[in-house]
TORDOTI-144829 format. One record per atom (N, C-alpha, C, CB): residue in one letter; x negated, y, z negated. Coordinates in steps of 0.02 Angstrom, whole numbers, padded with zeros to 5 digits, always signed. Atoms other than C-alpha are relative to their C-alpha. Glycine has a CB too. Layout:
# TORDOTI-144829
AXYZ/...
This chain:
# TORDOTI-144829
M-00042-00054-00027/M+01092-00601-00708/M-00043+00061+00019/M+00053+00021-00051/S+00043-00059-00013/S+00954-00467-00717/S-00037-00008+00066/S-00049+00011-00057/R+00036+00011-00063/R+00864-00550-00569/R+00045+00018+00059/R-00024-00073+00005/Y-00047-00018-00053/Y+01019-00534-00460/Y+00010+00075+00003/Y+00068-00035-00011/R-00007-00072+00003/R+01038-00355-00518/R-00059+00035+00033/R+00008+00024-00072/D+00059-00031-00030/D+00859-00314-00467/D+00000-00006+00076/D-00063-00033-00028/V-00004+00009-00072/V+00884-00387-00293/V+00053+00047+00030/V+00018-00073+00018/L-00053-00045-00023/L+01047-00290-00274/L-00025+00073+00001/L+00062-00006-00044/L+00027-00069+00005/L+00960-00129-00331/L-00053+00012+00054/L-00029+00013-00069/F+00051-00007-00052/F+00815-00160-00211/F+00032+00016+00067/F-00042-00065+00005/F-00032-00012-00065/F+00929-00170-00060/F+00044+00062+00000/F+00041-00061+00021/L-00036-00063+00005/L+01036-00027-00123/L-00048+00058+00011/L+00036+00007-00068/L+00050-00052-00009/L+00878+00079-00133/L-00020+00006+00074/L-00062-00015-00042/A+00016-00002-00071/A+00832+00029+00045/A+00056+00031+00041/A-00014-00072+00026/A-00057-00029-00036/A+01007+00074+00104/A+00004+00076-00011/A+00065-00033-00023/L-00004-00071+00015/L+01003+00244+00017/L-00056+00038+00035/L-00003+00013-00075/W+00056-00035-00033/W+00830+00291+00082/W+00004-00007+00076/W-00067-00028-00025/G-00009+00007-00072/G+00865+00219+00254/G+00055+00046+00026/G+00016-00072+00018/G-00055-00043-00020/G+01030+00312+00263/G-00018+00074-00001/G+00058-00011-00044/S+00019-00070+00004/S+00941+00474+00218/S-00024+00027+00067/S-00054+00010-00053/F+00024-00023-00065/F+00860+00483+00390/F+00058+00015+00047/F-00047-00052+00032/V-00060-00013-00040/V+01031+00471+00471/V+00035+00063-00024/V+00049-00060-00004/A-00032-00060+00028/A+01101+00603+00353/A-00038+00063+00020/A+00005-00005-00076/I+00040-00057-00023/I+00956+00719+00398/I+00019+00017+00071/I-00076-00015-00005/E-00017-00010-00071/E+00997+00695+00582/E+00068+00035+00007/E+00000-00067+00037/V-00067-00030-00003/V+01180+00739+00552/V-00003+00073-00021/V+00049-00039-00044/G+00000-00068+00028/G+01145+00893+00447/G-00039+00050+00040/G-00027-00002-00068/L+00039-00047-00040/L+01018+00967+00567/L+00042+00036+00053/L-00057-00037+00034/A-00045-00034-00046/A+01164+01012+00680/A+00032+00062-00032/A+00055-00048+00024/Y-00034-00053+00036/Y+01224+01134+00545/Y-00048+00049-00035/Y+00047-00029-00051/Y+00047-00040+00039/Y+01066+01203+00461/Y-00067+00005+00036/Y-00010-00030-00069/P+00070+00001-00018/P+00891+01261+00503/P-00036-00050-00046/P-00032+00071-00006/P+00026+00059+00036/P+00776+01119+00444/P-00025+00012-00071/P-00055-00029+00039/V+00029-00009+00066/V+00683+01193+00296/V+00053+00022-00051/V-00058+00052+00002/L-00055-00018+00044/L+00838+01274+00222/L+00041-00061-00018/L+00044+00054+00034/Y-00037+00062+00012/Y+00927+01107+00240/Y-00036-00043-00052/Y+00010-00040+00065/A+00039+00038+00048/A+00785+01020+00147/A+00004+00032-00069/A-00073-00004+00022/A-00005-00035+00064/A+00794+01154+00011/A+00066-00014-00034/A-00009+00075+00009/Y-00066+00015+00029/Y+00980+01127-00013/Y+00003-00071-00026/Y+00054+00012+00052/R+00002+00069+00024/R+00949+00940-00028/R-00027-00003-00071/R-00042-00044+00047/F+00032+00005+00065/F+00835+00966-00175/F+00029+00047-00052/F-00073+00013+00006/D-00040-00038+00048/D+00941+01102-00255/D+00049-00046-00034/D+00037+00060+00036/I-00050+00046+00027/I+01076+00971-00275/I-00032-00055-00041/I+00043-00030+00057/A+00035+00055+00034/A+00956+00831-00322/A-00026+00022-00067/A-00057-00027+00043/A+00028-00025+00063/A+00871+00938-00454/A+00055+00014-00051/A-00041+00064+00012/L-00056-00014+00046/L+01037+00994-00528/L+00024-00065-00033/L+00058+00033+00037/V-00024+00064+00027/V+01092+00812-00549/V-00052-00031-00045/V+00017-00048+00057/L+00051+00037+00037/L+00926+00740-00608/L-00025+00038-00061/L-00058-00016+00046/V+00020-00038+00059/V+00874+00882-00724/V+00053-00005-00054/V-00013+00075+00019/T-00054+00008+00048/T+01045+00874-00807/T-00003-00069-00033/T+00069+00010+00034/Y+00005+00068+00027/Y+01026+00685-00827/Y-00057-00005-00050/Y-00010-00050+00057/V+00059+00004+00043/V+00852+00704-00902/V+00011+00037-00066/V-00062+00028+00036/L-00013-00039+00060/L+00906+00840-01023/L+00049-00035-00048/L+00026+00069+00019/L-00051+00033+00041/L+01052+00735-01083/L-00023-00067-00029/L+00061-00011+00040/T+00016+00069+00019/T+00965+00566-01098/T-00070-00009-00030/T+00006-00044+00059/E+00069+00011+00023/E+00781+00592-01141/E-00016+00043-00061/E-00050+00015+00056/S+00017-00036+00061/S+00707+00643-01308/S-00053+00054+00012/S-00025-00048-00052/S+00053-00049-00016/S+00559+00737-01229/S+00004+00018+00074/S-00071-00027-00018/P-00010-00012-00072/P+00624+00803-01063/P-00040+00057+00029/P+00072+00013+00012/L+00030-00062-00025/L+00526+00966-01051/L-00076-00008+00009/L+00014+00058-00047/P+00073+00000-00007/P+00349+00989-00983/P-00032+00041-00055/P-00020+00027+00069/R+00032-00035+00056/R+00229+01038-01122/R-00075+00009+00010/R+00012-00038-00063/T+00073-00001-00004/T+00049+01002-01074/T-00023+00025+00068/T-00028-00070-00014/R+00028-00019-00064/R-00067+01061-00937/R+00009-00055+00052/R-00074+00017-00007/G-00010+00057-00045/G-00056+00887-00862/G+00070-00003+00027/G-00017-00064-00035/D-00070+00000-00023/D+00134+00900-00855/D+00009+00051+00057/D+00047+00018-00059/F-00010-00053-00051/F+00127+01064-00758/F-00041-00015+00063/F-00019+00068-00029/A+00040+00019-00059/A-00013+01000-00645/A+00037-00053+00041/A-00069-00026-00022/A-00037+00053-00034/A+00091+00846-00604/A+00060+00028+00037/A+00022-00055-00049/I-00058-00032-00032/I+00245+00952-00567/I-00023+00039+00062/I+00037+00047-00049/G+00026-00037-00057/G+00139+01063-00454/G-00019-00045+00057/G-00060+00041-00021/L+00020+00047-00052/L+00065+00915-00360/L+00061-00032+00034/L-00045-00055-00030/S-00057+00036-00028/S+00227+00820-00340/S+00050+00047+00033/S+00035-00040-00055/G-00048-00048-00028/G+00341+00970-00313/G-00027+00035+00061/G+00020+00050-00051/G+00030-00036-00055/G+00219+01058-00198/G-00010-00042+00062/G-00065+00029-00020/F+00019+00041-00057/F+00159+00916-00089/F+00051-00054+00017/F-00067-00033-00012/N-00046+00055-00014/N+00280+00770-00109/N+00069+00025+00019/N+00004-00046-00061/V-00067-00026-00014/V+00438+00875-00109/V-00002+00054+00053/V+00032+00028-00064/A-00006-00059-00043/A+00407+01044-00026/A-00033-00009+00068/A-00029+00060-00034/V+00036+00007-00065/V+00273+01014+00107/V+00026-00059+00039/V-00076-00007-00012/N-00022+00061-00034/N+00327+00837+00147/N+00069+00008+00031/N+00000-00058-00049/N-00069-00004-00025/N+00513+00873+00164/N+00008+00056+00051/N+00048+00010-00056/S-00002-00052-00051/S+00486+01036+00259/S-00022-00029+00068/S-00044+00059-00019/L+00026+00029-00062/L+00385+00938+00387/L+00045-00056+00026/L-00070-00027-00010/L-00045+00054-00020/L+00502+00787+00387/L+00062+00026+00034/L+00020-00042-00061/F-00062-00027-00029/F+00659+00889+00419/F-00014+00036+00066/F+00034+00047-00050/T+00018-00034-00062/T+00571+00996+00549/T-00017-00051+00055/T-00059+00048-00012/G+00020+00051-00049/G+00494+00845+00635/G+00057-00041+00025/G-00051-00044-00030/Q-00055+00043-00021/Q+00656+00749+00638/Q+00045+00034+00051/Q+00041-00022-00060/Q-00036-00032-00055/Q+00728+00879+00756/Q-00019-00029+00067/Q-00013+00076+00000/Y+00027+00024-00063/Y+00622+00795+00890/Y+00003-00076+00006/Y-00071+00023+00008/T+00002+00073+00000/T+00646+00611+00844/T+00069-00028-00017/T-00052-00025-00050/T-00059+00035+00026/T+00779+00483+00805/T-00011-00019-00072/T+00016-00063+00043/S+00005+00023+00069/S+00815+00419+00631/S-00049-00058-00006/S+00069-00021-00027/G+00043+00058+00002/G+00727+00257+00671/G-00073+00018+00007/G+00019-00049+00054/I+00070-00020-00011/I+00567+00337+00737/I-00027+00038-00060/I-00006+00044+00064/A+00022-00036+00059/A+00558+00455+00589/A-00014-00047-00058/A+00053+00052-00021/S+00009+00046+00056/S+00579+00313+00464/S-00059-00046+00011/S+00064-00041-00011/I+00058+00043-00015/I+00451+00203+00552/I-00065+00039-00013/I+00002-00025+00073/T+00059-00040+00013/T+00324+00344+00547/T-00010+00008-00075/T+00006+00070+00032/Y+00004-00009+00073/Y+00364+00370+00363/Y-00023-00064-00036/Y+00067+00021-00027/S+00022+00062+00032/S+00327+00186+00328/S-00076-00005-00005/S+00026-00060+00040/L+00073-00003+00007/L+00143+00234+00343/L-00022+00019-00071/L-00028+00049+00049/V+00019-00027+00065/V+00147+00303+00165/V-00045-00047-00040/V+00062+00016-00041/P+00045+00043+00040/P+00075+00148+00076/P-00070-00008+00032/P+00032-00069-00008/I+00063+00009-00034/I-00062+00131+00208/I-00043+00062-00006/I+00011-00018+00074/V+00038-00062+00005/V-00114+00313+00210/V-00020+00014-00072/V+00041+00059+00028/T+00017-00009+00070/T-00108+00317+00020/T-00062-00040-00018/T+00058-00020-00045/A+00060+00041+00012/A-00234+00174+00015/A-00062+00033+00029/A+00009-00071+00029/A+00057-00033-00031/A-00347+00269+00135/A-00021+00062-00039/A+00017+00019+00073/V+00016-00060+00038/V-00335+00431+00036/V-00032-00019-00067/V+00064+00042-00012/A+00029+00022+00063/A-00371+00337-00126/A-00072-00021+00009/A+00041-00058-00030/A+00069+00021-00013/A-00527+00260-00049/A-00046+00060+00010/A-00002-00045+00061/L+00041-00059-00014/L-00590+00430+00009/L-00006+00046-00061/L+00029+00038+00058/W-00002-00050+00053/W-00540+00532-00144/W-00029-00028-00066/W+00071+00023-00012/I+00022+00025+00065/I-00565+00422-00298/I-00042-00063+00006/I+00061-00015-00043/G+00046+00056-00010/G-00674+00287-00220/G+00029-00067-00016/G-00060+00010-00041/E-00031+00064+00012/E-00548+00149-00241/E-00027-00051+00049/E+00078+00004+00005/S+00039+00046-00042/S-00638-00005-00175/S+00041-00051+00038/S-00049-00035-00042/S-00041+00052-00031/S-00489-00106-00111/S+00001+00005+00077/S+00071+00004-00026/L-00003-00008-00072/L-00507-00036+00066/L-00068-00021+00030/L+00018+00073+00019/D+00061+00025-00030/D-00643-00147+00142/D+00005+00002+00076/D-00015-00073-00024/A+00002-00003-00073/A-00684-00179+00326/A+00067-00021+00031/A-00056-00044+00027/R-00064+00022-00029/R-00524-00277+00361/R+00057+00047-00019/R+00016-00071-00024/G-00049-00050+00018/G-00423-00151+00263/G-00004+00062+00044/G-00009+00020-00073/S+00009-00057-00045/S-00498-00011+00368/S+00028-00016+00069/S-00075+00019+00005/L-00030+00021-00064/L-00449-00110+00523/L+00076+00005-00003/L-00022-00072+00018/G-00072-00005+00009/G-00273-00116+00453/G+00024+00072+00007/G+00021-00027-00067/V-00018-00071-00007/V-00270+00074+00440/V-00001+00019+00074/V-00049+00045-00040/V+00004-00015-00072/V-00327+00087+00622/V+00059-00031+00037/V-00066-00026+00030/L-00056+00035-00033/L-00195-00041+00674/L+00065+00038-00013/L+00006-00072-00026/A-00061-00038+00016/A-00061+00060+00585/A+00004+00063+00042/A+00002+00019-00075/F+00000-00059-00042/F-00113+00216+00680/F+00016-00017+00073/F-00067+00036-00004/V-00018+00023-00067/V-00101+00118+00842/V+00076-00009+00004/V-00036-00067+00017/G-00072+00008+00003/G+00076+00074+00790/G+00037+00066+00005/G+00021-00036-00063/V-00030-00067-00004/V+00117+00257+00765/V-00005+00027+00071/V-00034+00049-00049/G+00007-00020-00070/G+00048+00290+00939/G+00053-00032+00044/G-00069-00018+00026/L-00052+00034-00038/L+00168+00161+01009/L+00068+00031-00013/L+00002-00074-00017/V-00063-00031+00017/V+00312+00241+00916/V+00007+00069+00032/V+00007+00005-00076/A-00002-00068-00026/A+00266+00418+00971/A+00000+00002+00076/A-00059+00039-00026/Q+00006+00002-00074/Q+00229+00367+01152/Q-00023+00067+00028/Q+00068-00020+00031/P+00023-00066-00022/P+00123+00523+01182/P-00007+00006+00075/P-00066+00017-00033/D+00006-00016-00071/D+00131+00601+01354/D-00058+00049+00008/D+00067+00030+00029/P+00058-00045-00006/P-00041+00674+01398/P+00016+00067+00033/P-00055-00035+00039/A-00019-00062-00035/A+00046+00803+01507/A+00043+00045-00043/A+00036-00017+00065/N-00046-00040+00041/N+00159+00861+01365/N-00008-00019-00074/N+00073-00010+00023/L+00013+00020+00069/L+00078+00834+01195/L+00032+00047-00051/L-00074-00003-00011/T-00029-00048+00047/T+00165+00985+01118/T+00076-00001+00002/T-00026+00070+00015/G-00073+00003-00004/G+00343+00929+01152/G+00026-00070-00012/G+00024+00025+00067/G-00033+00064+00006/G+00467+00790+01127/G-00017-00037-00064/G-00019-00042+00059/V+00009+00043+00058/V+00443+00644+01010/V-00070+00009-00030/V+00011-00073+00018/T+00069-00005+00025/T+00254+00670+00996/T-00007+00052-00054/T-00048+00015+00057/I+00007-00053+00049/I+00267+00835+00904/I+00039-00018-00064/I+00025+00067+00028/G-00038+00021+00059/G+00401+00764+00788/G-00038-00050-00042/G+00067-00029+00021/V+00039+00051+00036/V+00296+00612+00743/V-00061+00032-00033/V-00021-00057+00048/A+00059-00034+00028/A+00144+00724+00717/A+00017+00038-00064/A-00031+00047+00051/L-00021-00037+00059/L+00238+00836+00595/L+00016-00047-00058/L+00060+00044+00016/I-00018+00048+00053/I+00308+00688+00499/I-00062-00034-00027/I+00050-00053+00027/F+00061+00032+00023/F+00136+00608+00492/F-00039+00046-00048/F-00044-00018+00060/V+00033-00047+00047/V+00062+00766+00412/V+00037-00001-00067/V-00001+00072+00029/G-00038+00007+00062/G+00203+00752+00285/G-00019-00064-00037/G+00074-00001+00015/V+00022+00063+00031/V+00150+00571+00253/V-00066+00010-00036/V-00006-00055+00054/V+00065-00014+00032/V-00028+00631+00217/V+00011+00041-00063/V-00046+00039+00049/S-00015-00041+00059/S+00045+00760+00097/S+00027-00043-00057/S+00051+00054+00018/V-00025+00046+00051/V+00142+00624+00004/V-00057-00041-00030/V+00054-00046+00030/S+00055+00042+00023/S-00014+00516-00005/S-00048+00040-00044/S-00037-00030+00060/F+00043-00043+00040/F-00119+00660-00070/F+00030+00011-00069/F-00011+00068+00035/S-00034-00010+00063/S+00010+00694-00205/S-00002-00064-00043/S+00073+00021+00011/S-00002+00064+00037/S+00023+00509-00253/S-00068-00016-00031/S+00021-00057+00046/V+00067+00015+00026/V-00165+00488-00273/V-00019+00052-00054/V-00053+00001+00057/G+00015-00051+00050/G-00182+00654-00365/G+00033-00013-00067/G+00022+00068+00025/L-00037+00014+00062/L-00051+00600-00491/L-00034-00056-00041/L+00071-00020+00015/R+00034+00054+00037/R-00161+00449-00536/R-00052+00028-00048/R-00033-00048+00048/V+00053-00028+00042/V-00291+00565-00614/V+00027+00054-00047/V-00056+00028+00044/V-00031-00049+00044/V-00167+00676-00708/V+00038-00035-00055/V+00047+00048+00040/R-00036+00029+00056/R-00104+00632-00881/R+00060+00043-00018/R-00047-00008-00062/T-00061-00036+00016/T+00075+00678-00923/T+00028-00025-00066/T+00053-00008+00056/S-00029+00018+00065/S+00175+00676-01084/S+00073-00019+00005/S-00008+00058-00048/F-00071+00018-00007/F+00346+00639-01011/F+00008-00054+00052/F+00042+00062+00018/S-00013+00058-00043/S+00429+00504-00907/S-00005+00017+00074/S+00069-00028-00015/S+00002-00009-00072/S+00417+00478-00720/S+00065+00031+00026/S-00012-00067+00035/V-00064-00028-00021/V+00602+00520-00703/V+00002+00075-00015/V+00059-00035-00034/A+00002-00071+00017/A+00577+00685-00794/A-00047+00038+00047/A-00023+00009-00073/L+00046-00031-00048/L+00426+00725-00685/L+00034+00010+00067/L-00063-00044+00008/T-00034-00006-00064/T+00529+00690-00529/T+00053+00055-00001/T+00032-00067+00019/A-00053-00051+00006/A+00672+00801-00591/A-00029+00070+00005/A+00038-00008-00066/W+00030-00068-00001/W+00561+00953-00624/W-00036+00013+00065/W-00048+00009-00059/A+00033-00008-00065/A+00462+00922-00465/A+00051+00017+00054/A-00038-00063+00019/M-00053-00016-00048/M+00625+00924-00365/M+00022+00073-00007/M+00061-00046-00010/L-00020-00070+00012/L+00673+01090-00446/L-00053+00048+00028/L+00011+00013-00075/F+00054-00043-00024/F+00502+01168-00411/F-00006-00003+00076/F-00066-00020-00033/G+00006+00008-00072/G+00493+01096-00235/G+00057+00033+00038/G-00002-00073+00018/G-00057-00033-00033/G+00668+01157-00192/G-00009+00075+00002/G+00064-00018-00036/L+00012-00072+00001/L+00624+01334-00245/L-00054+00020+00050/L-00021+00023-00071/L+00052-00013-00049/L+00464+01326-00142/L+00028+00000+00071/L-00057-00051-00007/M-00027+00005-00068/M+00562+01272+00011/M+00045+00059+00018/M+00039-00064+00008/H-00038-00061-00014/H+00680+01419-00006/H-00048+00056+00020/H+00042+00021-00063/G+00050-00050-00019/G+00524+01528-00001/G-00028-00013+00070/G-00056+00000-00050/F+00023+00018-00067/F+00459+01432+00151/F+00051+00021+00053/F-00015-00075+00004/S-00053-00014-00048/S+00627+01453+00237/S+00004+00075+00015/S+00067-00025-00026/L-00001-00072-00010/L+00627+01641+00210/L-00062+00022+00040/L+00003+00037-00067/G+00062-00018-00034/G+00445+01654+00266/G-00001-00019+00073/G-00058-00031-00035/L-00003+00023-00070/L+00482+01558+00425/L+00053+00038+00041/L+00015-00074+00003/G-00051-00039-00035/G+00623+01678+00467/G+00063-00040+00017/G-00028+00027+00063/E-00062+00038-00013/E+00760+01546+00461/E+00060+00042-00021/E-00001-00067-00039/G-00061-00035+00017/G+00935+01616+00460/G+00029-00029-00064/G+00052-00005+00056/Q-00025+00023+00065/Q+00997+01605+00280/Q+00076-00002+00001/Q-00025+00046-00057/R-00073+00009+00000/R+01173+01541+00254/R+00020-00043-00059/R+00024-00031+00067/L-00026+00043+00052/L+01281+01460+00123/L+00010-00070+00029/L+00067+00027-00028/P-00012+00068-00026/P+01307+01271+00134/P+00061-00003+00045/P+00009-00049-00058/A-00055+00006-00048/A+01417+01225+00282/A+00060-00036-00031/A-00024-00038+00063/T-00062+00029+00027/T+01597+01177+00247/T+00029-00055+00044/T+00051+00054-00011/E-00026+00054-00044/E+01623+01057+00394/E-00012-00068-00035/E-00035+00002+00070/L+00003+00064+00036/L+01655+00879+00332/L-00065-00038+00013/L+00059-00042+00020/P+00063+00037-00009/P+01504+00795+00417/P-00058+00032-00037/P-00016-00005+00074/A+00055-00035+00034/A+01388+00929+00345/A+00004-00011-00076/A+00002+00074+00015/L-00009+00010+00071/L+01462+00911+00170/L-00019-00071-00021/L+00072+00015-00020/V+00015+00070+00016/V+01451+00721+00173/V-00075-00013+00004/V+00038-00048+00048/A+00072+00011-00009/A+01272+00722+00238/A-00040+00032-00057/A-00024+00029+00067/L+00036-00035+00053/L+01213+00850+00109/L+00011-00034-00067/L+00021+00073-00003/A-00015+00035+00063/A+01301+00761-00035/A-00037-00066-00003/A+00076-00011-00008/F+00036+00063-00002/F+01226+00595+00020/F-00074+00011-00015/F+00008-00035+00068/L+00071-00014+00009/L+01051+00670+00028/L-00015+00023-00071/L-00023+00053+00049/G+00016-00030+00064/G+01060+00770-00132/G+00014-00046-00059/G+00039+00062-00009/V-00020+00041+00057/V+01150+00647-00246/V-00025-00071+00007/V+00076+00001-00008/L+00013+00072-00006/L+01131+00471-00178/L-00073-00016+00019/L+00046-00030+00051/S+00066+00021-00023/S+00967+00464-00082/S-00057+00037-00036/S-00006+00012+00074/S+00052-00034+00039/S+00875+00582-00201/S+00007-00016-00074/S+00003+00077+00011/A-00007+00010+00072/A+00938+00586-00381/A+00012-00073-00019/A+00057+00043-00027/V-00016+00070+00016/V+01015+00411-00385/V-00056-00046+00023/V+00066-00021+00032/A+00050+00046-00027/A+00884+00329-00274/A-00065+00002-00040/A-00014+00018+00073/Y+00062-00002+00038/Y+00735+00392-00373/Y+00008-00029-00070/Y-00025+00072-00005/T-00012+00033+00064/T+00814+00334-00535/T-00004-00076+00008/T+00069+00021-00028/I+00005+00071-00015/I+00835+00161-00457/I-00073-00020+00011/I+00042-00018+00062/Y+00070+00015-00015/Y+00655+00168-00393/Y-00041-00009-00063/Y-00031+00056+00043/F+00041+00004+00061/F+00578+00201-00564/F+00024-00057-00045/F+00002+00066-00038/T-00025+00058+00037/T+00692+00071-00645/T-00031-00064+00027/T+00076-00003+00004/L+00029+00060-00030/L+00632-00061-00522/L-00076-00002-00006/L+00021-00005+00073/L+00073-00003+00007/L+00452-00002-00533/L-00021-00030-00067/L-00026+00072+00006/D+00015+00028+00066/D+00453-00044-00719/D+00011-00075-00002/D+00043+00034-00053/R-00018+00071+00004/R+00533-00214-00689/R-00040-00043+00048/R+00075-00009+00014/L+00029+00042-00053/L+00452-00274-00528/L-00074+00013+00012/L+00037+00011+00063/G+00069-00018-00015/G+00286-00183-00516/G-00005+00036+00067/G-00044-00062+00001/A+00009-00044-00058/A+00214-00072-00380/A+00004-00037+00066/A-00066+00036-00005/F+00003+00035-00065/F+00185-00204-00245/F+00071-00017+00024/F-00042-00063-00006/E-00066+00023-00022/E+00361-00275-00241/E+00046+00059+00017/E+00032-00043-00053/I-00046-00056-00014/I+00452-00109-00252/I-00021+00038+00062/I+00003+00047-00060/N+00022-00036-00059/N+00344-00032-00116/N+00014-00038+00065/N-00073+00015-00005/L-00023+00036-00060/L+00400-00169+00003/L+00063+00031+00029/L+00013-00074-00017/V-00060-00033-00024/V+00557-00063+00016/V-00017+00045+00060/V+00032+00041-00056/S+00021-00043-00056/S+00455+00048+00135/S+00010-00034+00068/S-00073+00020-00008/Y-00005+00036-00063/Y+00472-00089+00266/Y+00070-00029+00011/Y-00051-00056+00002/V-00071+00014-00010/V+00658-00121+00240/V+00036+00064+00023/V+00033-00029-00064/V-00031-00064-00016/V+00702+00064+00253/V+00003+00013+00076/V-00039+00056-00033/P-00005-00013-00072/P+00656+00079+00440/P+00052-00043+00036/P-00067-00010+00033/V-00050+00044-00031/V+00766-00069+00482/V+00070+00029-00012/V-00004-00072-00029/V-00065-00031+00017/V+00913+00013+00391/V+00011+00062+00041/V+00004+00016-00075/A-00008-00064-00035/A+00881+00183+00470/A+00010-00011+00075/A-00062+00043-00011/T-00005+00012-00072/T+00859+00113+00646/T+00069-00028+00018/T-00055-00048+00023/V-00066+00030-00013/V+01016+00005+00639/V+00056+00052-00011/V+00011-00062-00045/A-00051-00049+00015/A+01119+00143+00557/A+00001+00055+00053/A-00011+00031-00069/G+00003-00051-00052/G+01058+00271+00684/G+00029-00024+00065/G-00072+00022+00011/A-00027+00028-00063/A+01102+00156+00829/A+00076-00007-00004/A-00032-00069+00015/V-00071+00012+00007/V+01274+00114+00760/V+00040+00065-00009/V+00013-00047-00059/L-00038-00060+00017/L+01328+00284+00691/L-00012+00058+00047/L-00017+00021-00070/L+00017-00058-00041/L+01237+00404+00807/L-00017-00019+00072/L-00057+00038-00030/A+00016+00025-00068/A+01210+00296+00963/A-00072+00018+00020/A+00049+00029+00051/E+00070-00014-00015/E+01022+00325+00950/E-00031-00060+00036/E-00039+00017-00064/P+00031+00056-00036/P+00918+00221+01072/P-00055-00034-00041/P-00029+00025+00066/V+00054+00038+00032/V+00802+00084+01008/V-00037-00036+00056/V+00028-00052-00053/T+00038+00029-00056/T+00665+00040+01133/T-00045-00056-00024/T-00042+00055+00034/P+00048+00053+00018/P+00554-00116+01135/P-00066+00028-00025/P-00012-00045+00059/T+00063-00029+00022/T+00403-00002+01116/T+00004+00024-00072/T-00020+00058+00046/T-00010-00022+00069/T+00474+00072+00956/T-00004-00060-00048/T+00067+00036-00008/V+00002+00061+00040/V+00501-00103+00886/V-00071-00027-00005/V+00047-00054+00029/A+00070+00024-00001/A+00324-00153+00938/A-00043+00044-00046/A-00028+00001+00072/G+00037-00045+00043/G+00257+00001+00849/G+00011-00016-00073/G+00019+00072+00014/F-00015+00018+00069/F+00345-00047+00688/F-00034-00065-00020/F+00076-00005-00010/V+00032+00064+00015/V+00281-00226+00697/V-00076+00010-00008/V+00015-00051+00056/T+00072-00014+00004/T+00104-00159+00726/T-00017+00034-00066/T-00022+00045+00059/I+00011-00032+00064/I+00117-00044+00574/I+00006-00051-00057/I+00051+00058-00011/L-00009+00052+00051/L+00181-00192+00472/L-00061-00046-00003/L+00064-00042+00016/G+00061+00038-00001/G+00029-00291+00529/G-00058+00036-00034/G-00019-00017+00072/G+00050-00040+00034/G-00083-00149+00472/G+00009-00002-00076/G+00002+00072+00024/F-00014+00005+00072/F+00002-00152+00302/F-00024-00067-00027/F+00076+00009-00013/G+00022+00067+00022/G-00032-00339+00292/G-00075-00004-00010/G+00021-00052+00051/L+00073+00000+00007/L-00219-00310+00318/L-00022+00043-00060/L-00033+00024+00064/V+00019-00045+00054/V-00229-00164+00197/V+00016-00031-00068/V+00036+00068+00007/K-00024+00026+00064/K-00132-00255+00061/K-00007-00076-00005/K+00073+00019-00010/R+00003+00074-00003/R-00187-00435+00097/R-00016-00031-00068/R-00051-00022+00052/H+00017+00028+00066/H-00262-00462-00077/H+00061+00001-00045/H-00057+00040-00033/A-00061-00004+00040/A-00103-00401-00161/A+00052-00049+00025/A+00028+00071+00001/I-00048+00048-00028/I+00000-00507-00042/I-00017-00071-00023/I+00000+00003+00077/A+00020+00066+00021/A-00101-00663-00084/A+00015-00012-00074/A-00075-00011+00013/E-00012+00006+00072/E-00078-00628-00269/E+00074+00003-00018/E-00037+00054-00037/E-00069-00014+00020/E+00102-00568-00273/E+00052-00043+00034/E+00015+00071+00012/V-00052+00038-00037/V+00193-00669-00139/V+00019-00065-00034/V-00025-00014+00071/P-00021+00061+00036/P+00184-00836-00235/P+00046+00015-00059/P-00061-00038-00025/K-00044-00019+00056/K+00261-00746-00385/K+00069+00018+00027/K-00030+00059-00039/L-00063-00020-00029/L+00394-00671-00272/L+00040-00060+00023/L-00011+00049+00057/V-00034+00061-00024/V+00434-00840-00193/V+00028-00039-00059/V-00049-00045+00040/S-00023+00035+00059/S+00447-00917-00365/S+00061+00034-00030/S-00056-00005-00052/R-00056-00037+00027/R+00562-00779-00423/R+00063-00010+00042/R-00018+00074-00005/V-00057+00010-00044/V+00673-00796-00270/V+00027-00070-00007/V-00019+00014+00074/G-00021+00069+00009/G+00676-00985-00292/G+00042-00010-00062/G-00060-00046-00003/G-00039+00005+00062/G+00745-00957-00466/G+00072+00021+00008/G-00032+00042-00053/F-00069-00020-00011/F+00903-00883-00391/F+00044-00060+00019/F+00004+00053+00055/F-00039+00055-00030/F+00954-01051-00317/F-00001-00062-00044/F-00025-00016+00070/
């Protein structure tokens, strides 16, 4: 029964994270981008911090490592990343934004190789990184005559956010914490949300209370509760059960969900070039992670075979 539950949770996680790109697109019609991102994490932090305080025996940060981890995750993974994601998505569709975001595992491997000397990125792995960037180029479809407008600028902003996430992820590997990953995520959301309110004020965004129109309320509630607080709880639950490789495969289901949902709900266009870009990025992932694929796929096939 637990195996069926894990599969169900995996696809629920993909649906929640994929749907988040559509919800961002909806809410941008009602909010300036960074303020909208801040409100997302205000709600997420309220839900997740409350959950952590009620359920964990050691929910509070106590050590230098705890505060360093909150600073890294809240500053880069939450605040910088989401400020750039929400701003960049003003220029893209849900599908293009999610495909660009699927670079996270690849860029994280590259950052790890450069920062902590992780040796898994050899010549073919480096080729995979290059191939993934080619895929992003196909998705962005840069116009040499207008590199500062349209989809190109949106993809560029989201890509910088991807680098920020990767920097945070690698940095967290060298920091020791005394509390759980869920607790770290909760406090990072709180810190990151406060930072984004500061960013929003500094950028001169018009400050306003949350919108009361139904689409805005639904989008914000989905982002804050389901695709943030609930989704990250599912993520860490599956990470413990399945391991990093299998759970990170969700990065390549999310764009499919976001692209289909964007096309169906928002009538967003899906071009052959965008699809080709995603397939190219997926090929790059295959080269970067080929050793893990060779090791983990037989286990995954065996596990799936056990369902039948």
